N, C-alpha and C positions, 0 to 999 in steps of 0.2 A: 355588508357583501359575504356571501357564502365562500368559504375556501376549500369545500369539498369538491372533488372532481373524480369522475370515473375515467381511468386510462386503460390502455391495452398494449400489450406487447404481441407482436406477430412473429410466428416462427416459420420459416419457409426454406425449400430447397429449390433454388434456381437451377436452370439448365443452360450451359453455355451454347451459345449460337441460336437460342431459342427466345429471343427477346420478346416477341409478341406473346408467346405462351406464358413468360414470366410476368408481364405487365397484366395480363388477364388473370392470372392467379392471384396476384397481389391485391388488384381490384376487389376480387371476390373476398379475400381474407379481410381487407380493410372494411369493406360493406358488412361482413359479419360482425366485426368489433363495433362498428357504428350502430348497427341494429341492436347490440346489447347496451348501447347507452353511451360507449366510450366517446370522450371529447378530445382526447390525445391518443393517437394510434402510431406506434412505432415499428418500422419494419427493417429488415436487415440490410447491412452493408453490401453494396454491389448486388442488391436484390433484383434489379432489372436486368442483369446480364450474366451473373455469375461472376467468379473471381479469379481463377487461376489462368490468367492470360500469359502467353508466351512473351509478347512484345507489342510495341505501339501499332505495328502493322495488323496484328491480329484482332486488337481490340478496336481499331479505327472505325470499322463500319457500325459500331454500337455506341460511340460517345455522342453526347449531345450538349448544347449549351443550356445554361440555366438564366432565364426562362427559356423553354423549348417545348417539344411535343409531349415529352413525358411529364413535366411540371404541369403543362397546361391540362393534361388528362386528370391528374390527381387533384388540380385546383377545381375543376368542375365537380369532382366527387366530394371534396371538402365543402364546397358551397351547398351541393345537393343534401348533404348530410349534416351541415353545420358543426363541423369537427376540423381538428388540426391533424396533419399526417407528416411523418417524417419518412423520406424516401432516400435510400442509398443508391448511388448511380455514377458511372463514369462520365466526367464533365470535361468539355473542351473549351478553353478560353478562346474566344474568336479573335481577340487582339493578338495574342501570342502562337496560338495553335498548341499551346501546351495541355497536356491532360492532367486530370486530377481525380482522385478518389474522394467524392463528395457526399455530404448528407445535406439535404434541403428541407426546411420546414415550410409546409404549405398550410394556409388557412382558408376560411370562407373568403377572406379578402384577396386571396392569391398568395404569391411567395412572401414569407415573413423574412426569411434570411437562409444563409447557407454556411456551411463549414467545409473547408478542404483540409483533408486529414494532414495534420502538421508532422506528425512522427511516422514516417513510413515504416512498414513491416518489410521483410525481406522480399516479398512479392511485388511491391509497388514500384521500385525503381526500374523493373523491367518496362513499364510504360508510363509511369506517373511522376510528376513532380511533387516535391514536398509542398504542403498548403502554405499559402501566403496571406490569409486572412485573419490570423491571430485566433483568439478564443473569445467569443462574443456571447453575452446573454441577451435573448430577445424578450422584450416585454410584450406580453399577449393579453387579452381579456381572461384567458384561463390561468395565468401565472407567468413567472419569469422561467424561460426555458433555454437551456444550453445544449449544444451538440457536440459529441466527440465520435470519433471513428476508431474503434478496435484498438490498434497498438497505441494510440494517444493515451489510452487509460493505464497502460504499463507505467506512465511517468507520473509522479505525484504532482508535479508542477501544474498539469493541464487541468485536472479536476479542480486543484486548488485556485486556479485563476478564475474559473467561472464561479466556484464557491464564493470567492471574495467579491465577485461581480453581482451576487445576490441571487444566484440561480436556485430556484425551488426544486427543479427537476433537471437532471442530466439525462438527455436521451443518448445512450451509447449504442451505436449500431455496430455490428461486428461479424467476423468470420473467425470466431474463435476456435482455437484447436489445442490438441495436446494434453488437456486435463479435463477432469470431471467438473461440470458445471452444475449450478451457478458458481462462476469462478472466484476464488478468493480476492482477486484484485477488484471485482466488481464491487463486493461486500466492503472491501476496505475503503474504496473511494466515497462511498455513500456515508458510511459511519464518520470517517474523519472530516467530512464536509457537511455533515448534519443535513443531507438533502436526500430526496428520492432519486433513485437511479432506475430508469426504465431500459432494460437490456433487451434488444432483439438481436438474436444470433441465428445463422443458418445452421442447418444440419446436413448430414449425409456425406457422401464420398465424391470428390472431384479431382480427377488427375492425381490420383493416390493420397490426396489430402483428406484426412478423416476430420470432419468438423463436429463440434460438441454439443450443439443444441442447447438446452437450459434456459432458453429465454425466460425472463423474469421481471418482476417489479420488486425492487428493494427498498425497505423503509430507511429513514434517516438513523434507526438504531440498528441496521444491519438485518433486520428480520426479512425473510423471504415471503412477500405477501401474496404473490401469485407466481406460478411457474408452469412451464411446459417441459417435459422431459426431453422427448423426441419426437419427430414426425412434424409435418405442417400442423399449424393450429393457432389459436388465439386464446390468450388468458386476459381477463379484465379483472380489475378491482378498484374500489373506491378509496382515494387517498385524501389526506388533510394537510393542506399546504402550511397550516400553523405549526405543524410539527417540524417542518423543515425550517420555518422561519425563527424558531427558538434557538437554533445554532448551538446546540449543546452536544457534547461527546462525553460519554461515561459521566454525565451530570454536570459537566463544567462548560461554561461559556468560551469554547476554545478560540473562537475569532478574537475575542477581546483580549485573551491572554497571549496572543501571538507576540513574538519579538523581532520584528523585522530588522532592527539595527544589528541584530546577530546573524543575520541571514545573507550578508554581503556576497558570500561565494555563490549563490544560486545562479546568478547570470554569468558565471565563468565557466570555463571548459578545462578544468585541470586534467582530465583525462583525454583531451584531444591529441596529446603527444604521448609517446611511450613513457608510462608512469616510472619505469625504472631510471629513465633518464631525467624525467621532470622533477621528481622529488629529490634527486641528488644534484640538481643544477647549484652551482657555485659552492659545492661541498656541504649544502645546508639540508639536514635532515634527510639523508636517504633512507628508503624503506629498510627496515630490519630484515635480516635473512630470511627468518620465518622457520618453521617447523611443523611437524605433526605433534599435536599436544592432546592431552586428555583434559577437558574442561567440564566441571560440574556446576550445578546450581542447587541451592538448598532453600526449602521453604518450611517455615514455622511461624508461629505468633509470638513476636517479642512482648516483653512486658515492660513495666516502668522501672525494672531493677536492672541495672547494667551489668552488675556481676552475674546475675542469673543468666542474662542473654549471652554473655561471653561464655559461660559454662556450656550453654546450648550449642554455641558457635563452635566450641572446640569438640564438643560430641559429634557434630555433623561433619566438622573438618575431618575428624578420625575416619568416620565412616566412608566419606568421599575418597580419602587416602587409600583406604582399603580396596576401594573399587578402582584404583589406578590414577585419580585425579592428580593434576599438577596445579590447577588454579580452580578456585571455588568461589562463587558469587553468592552473596547473601543479600536477604531483602533491605528494603529503604528502612533506614532508622533501626536496623537489627540490634545495633549496639545499645542505642539509648531508649528505645521504646516509642511507640506512637502517641500516646497520650500525655499531655502536659509535659513535653520532652524536657529532660534535664540535660542542657547541653554540655558538652565537654570540649576543651581545647585540643588542637591537633597534637600538641606536644605533652599531653597529660597521660594519666594512668591508663585510662581505657584503650587508648590507641597503642600504648606501649605492651598493653596485655594482648592485643590483637596481633602485634608483631611477634610477640612471644610464642603465641600459637601457631603462627605461619612458620616460625623457626623450629619448634618442636616437631611439626609434621613435615617439614621440607616442602612447604607449599606457598602459593601466592594467594592471597585473599582480597576480595573486593567486598565491602560492607558499607551500608549507609548509617548515618549518625547525625544527630543534631550537634553543630559545631558552634562553639563560642570563640570569637576572636575579638578580644578587647571590649566585650559587651555586646557586640554585634552577633547576631544568631543567624546560621544559615542551615538549610536542609543540605547535608553533604554526603559524599561517598568517597572512601579512601581505597586506594589500591596499595597493599603492602606485601612485602616478602620478606625473607630472611634477612635481607640487606636494609629493612626499614621501609619508610614511607616512599612509594615510587610516584605517587601523584595524588591529588585531590581535586574533586569536581564539586561545585555548588549548583544546586539544581536552579536552572534559569526560568523554568516555567512553573510557577507555583499554582497549587490548586487551593481549594476552599479550606483544607485542613492545615495549609502552611500560612496563610495570610495573616493570622492573628499573632505570629511569633517570628516568622522567618524573613530575611532580606533576600531578593532573588540574586543569584550569581549574574556576572556579566561576561563570562568568556567559557569557551569550551574545554574539555579535558581530553587531551590527546597525548598518549604516552607511547615510547618505543620500548618494546620488551623482547625477550626471546620468544615469546609466543607470537610476535608479530606487532603491527601498529594497533594499540587499543585505544578506543574512545569510551567514554563514560557518559551515560545518561541516567536520570533518576525518574522512574516512575511516570509521572504525568508528562515529562518531556516526550516520551515516545507517543503521546497521542498527537503530536505535531509532526507531520511528515517532513517538514523542513529541518527538523533537528538531526534525524538519521542521515539525511542528505548532505548536510554540512560536513558530518563526521566522514562520510563516504569520500566527499570531494577532498577531503584533507588526507585520503589515502588510508583510512583505517581498514583492517583487515577484520577485526574483531571488536564488536560493541558489548559492553557489559552494562546491564541495566537492573540494579537494585530497584525494587518497585513495592508500593503498597497501593494497589489499584482495585477498586471495586468495579463491579459491573461486568457486562458480558464481553470477555476477550476471545471467546471461542464460540463456534457454533458447529453443529454435526450435520452430516448429510445421511438421510435416511437409507440410501442405497436401493432406490425403486429401479425396476427394470429399465434398461436402457439399451438400444440398439447401435451400440458403439464398438469399436474394435481396438485392439491393442495399438498403441501404448497408453490410451486413455484409461485410467483406472476406474473401476466400477465397484459397487457394493457400498455397504455401510461403512462410515468413518466417523468416529466421535470428535475428531478434531479437523473436520474438512476445512474450517476457516480458523486461523489463529492469527490475531493482530501482529504479533511478533514474528511469525513466519513471513508475513508480508513484509514487514519492516526489514527483514534479512535479505529476503530475494530482491526486493525493489533497489537495494543499494549493493548487492553483491558482496555481503559481508556474513560472517558467522555471528550470531547474535546469542547471548547468554542472559537470560531473563529469569531473575529470581524474585518472585512475588510472595507477599505475606500471605499466610493461610490461617484465617480466623473467620469461619463462615458465620459465626454468631455476630460478628461485626461488618459482614458483608465482603470480606476479603477471600477470594475463591481460589487463590493459588493459581495453578495451571502454568506453572514455571516450566522452562524448557530451554534447550539449546537447540538452535535453528541453523540450518545450512544456508549457503549463498546462492544457491540455484533453484529457484521457484520450480523449475519444470523437470528436475531430477527425480526420478522414481527408481527404487524407493528412496523416499526422503532421507537425507543425512540429519537426523534430528532425534531427540529424546525429550519426552514430555512427562511431567508429574502430575497425576490426577489429584484428587482432593485428599492427599495423605501428607503428613509431615515426613521429611526425608531428603534424599539427595538422589540425583539422577546424573549420569556421566556420558559424555558423547565425545568422539574424536573431532578435532577440527585440524585443518591443513592449511597452513599459510606459506608453504613452500613454493619454490619455482625451479624449473628446470634450469640446468646451467647454460643458459642462452641469454643474449642481451635483451631478449623480449619477454613479455610476461606470458606464462603458460598456465597460471592458475587464475580461475574466474575472480577470486577475491583480489588479484593483482590487476587483471585486465578490466574488470568492473564493466562488462559488456553493456548492461543498460544504462549505467552512467555515461559511457562513452557516446551512446546513441542519443543523449538528450540534445535539444536544440535550444541553447540558453537565450538566444536573441528574442524569444517570446516571453522571457520570464521576469522582465524588469518591474512589472507591477507588484511582484511578490515582496520586494523590499521598499515599497512606498508606505 
């Protein structure tokens, strides 16, 4: 059976109060895509009616049941054209009279299934209830298809649920705004779940809201395979579902390597209460006071000679100190080297020398090493300062380069410091969205990630012409998408990522310090390109003198808005 399939994304600007005009235009665009051979055609969120409704009363004349007149209309088109169509519309439940922001998948046989937006954006509570149907994958003759609506995809859990459910394709319909598209979160969800993502976004201006366009088809490797910059239009491309079914990220079988037993926090709501109260409950582990700090990342190519590596670490630490750094993060196994690692004990000479470097320069250092504890070897990272070892973390998600020598760790590393609450991850750990999320749920302000990652961690935006207005950035951007920027933003943490730079061996660097707010422009970040050295950025973990969190790293807005009752399958 063939696994190739032509798919299409439709970009469209609906008009409030002109439902019939919207439906006719959508029919025309869907027909255009079908005429080009598309068998799966995706249209925007709320494309039948427009989006920016004041309240229930205003949208009431335009809501419909599913099935209903609109789904019947597109079912007839799907039968005539032998295709599958995704439509976004305001739905009314006849049993409760509640309204929902819904997506419906319609095929030649009629309605296949629907999804009610589970994670409402600021606009939905004016008229819509949160979706109550969970996150389903629909088996069809053309593949396994999942539906998500706009804000749903901000949350790592939603796409992961359907990825684990076997989705070949996520059809993501949206009214995306505030940033240049194709949006980095769209790319991240496709990459981390190794599936296709068909993005249908609206464009234009509605009630002062500027929408971003950029509808696209994204491959399992994050490549943009088809895109519409702005305006109404259709983009078609042929895809191969076997690429999705391989389930590989950065060359690794990430679903097989998950550690659900370590993800038990995912269905919890640690940020439902004021975190300044929650984390100090019973006097246990209150959040550190926090401060403004200068954090650096260093990238270089470690060798098999620990003394030579430590010499290079001292040189780079001195350069970072000269640039004002107080904390420096070095790559994975920066101390002991990547090949045939000579493991060292935590209380041995190598770590003692790392502490001595920290002491001489008045710095805190995080660095990776191969650790030997009583003959058992781990891929570890240590956080040290002039006071000695502050903490150690053992890599929990081992990749192919670890399996022939390392034992996986079985606990997270979270440490309270003057910089704030710090969590540690190592390289491949960051490929798993669950890892950063657990550290965020434990209250981390800052994640340090020593890494030795190959593969594409970033992608550029060519900066083609676009008819959008401030504050949406335009123009070329060499780091439009960076996986670690997404990890920082989705968890509202600062993230310091130090990668190995050894292009001959496939390690491309792209180290950086990333800020906690995805939609803050200009971004609070600093990125190293393909050069050895260090880069420094300021982080802020302070809070105003109030009983409530005033800093996004303490409020964790996106973490707070999670709906964990949907997430139980993630720990199964």
